[in-house]
C-alpha positions as CSV (number, residue, x, y, z in Angstrom):
1,G,3.2,31.7,-15.7
2,E,3.0,30.9,-12.1
3,I,2.0,28.0,-10.1
4,D,-1.0,28.6,-7.9
5,H,-0.5,26.4,-4.9
6,Q,-3.7,27.3,-3.5
7,Y,-6.0,26.0,-6.4
8,K,-7.2,22.7,-5.7
9,G,-9.8,22.1,-8.3
10,A,-10.1,20.4,-11.6
11,P,-7.8,21.2,-14.6
12,K,-9.4,24.1,-16.8
13,A,-12.2,24.7,-14.1
14,Q,-10.7,28.0,-13.5
15,L,-10.0,30.5,-16.3
16,G,-6.4,31.4,-16.9
17,L,-4.8,28.4,-15.1
18,T,-3.1,25.7,-16.8
19,P,-2.0,22.3,-15.4
20,W,1.8,22.0,-14.7
21,F,2.1,19.3,-17.3
22,D,0.5,21.3,-20.1
23,M,2.9,24.2,-19.6
24,E,4.4,25.0,-23.1
25,N,8.1,25.2,-22.1
26,R,7.9,21.7,-20.1
27,Q,11.0,19.9,-21.1
28,I,11.2,16.5,-19.8
29,E,11.9,13.2,-21.5
30,T,11.0,11.0,-18.5
31,P,7.1,10.3,-17.9
32,V,6.0,11.6,-14.6
33,I,3.5,9.6,-12.5
34,F,1.9,11.8,-10.0
35,G,-1.0,12.0,-7.0
36,H,-2.1,14.6,-4.6
37,W,-4.6,15.9,-7.1
38,S,-8.0,13.9,-6.3
39,T,-10.2,16.3,-8.2
40,L,-8.2,15.4,-11.3
41,G,-8.9,11.6,-10.9
42,L,-7.4,9.0,-13.0
43,Y,-5.4,10.8,-15.6
44,M,-3.4,8.8,-18.4
45,R,-1.1,10.5,-21.0
46,A,2.2,9.2,-22.7
47,D,4.2,11.7,-20.6
48,V,2.2,12.0,-17.5
49,M,-0.1,9.7,-15.2
50,G,-2.2,11.1,-12.5
51,I,-3.2,8.2,-10.2
52,D,-4.9,10.0,-7.2
53,T,-8.4,8.6,-7.4
54,G,-9.5,10.0,-3.9
55,C,-9.0,7.0,-1.6
56,L,-9.2,9.4,1.3
57,W,-12.5,10.8,0.3
58,G,-14.0,7.3,-0.3
59,G,-12.6,6.6,-3.7
60,Q,-10.4,3.8,-4.8
61,L,-6.8,3.3,-4.0
62,T,-4.7,3.3,-7.5
63,A,-1.2,2.0,-8.3
64,V,0.5,1.6,-11.7
65,D,2.8,-1.1,-12.7
66,L,5.6,0.9,-14.1
67,R,6.8,-1.9,-16.6
68,T,3.6,-2.4,-18.3
69,R,1.5,0.8,-17.3
70,Q,-1.1,-1.4,-16.2
71,I,-3.3,0.3,-13.5
72,V,-4.4,-1.7,-10.4
73,Q,-7.3,-0.3,-8.3
74,V,-8.3,-1.5,-4.8
75,A,-11.9,-0.3,-3.4
76,N,-11.9,1.8,-0.5
77,Q,-13.3,-0.4,2.6
78,D,-13.7,2.3,5.1
79,G,-15.6,5.1,3.2
80,P,-14.4,8.8,3.3
81,L,-12.3,10.2,6.2
82,R,-14.5,11.5,8.8
83,P,-13.0,14.5,10.8
84,N,-12.7,13.7,14.7
């Protein structure tokens, strides 16, 4: 398979695409924490954690305590980004 850098939607929403973290040959022992995928939202699994909860678009700002895997979220005070 190949990575589709143009697709920005939720996983499994477009037929034929698989999220990078679900690829069959993914060989990594270290858990990965990632962002920049706000349509995925908060995504927690033993091997991956997606923490982009769309703060730029009016959602919460999310962080994770790496020692405990506890999620910390802060409400967006300003609302969604408004284009100039």
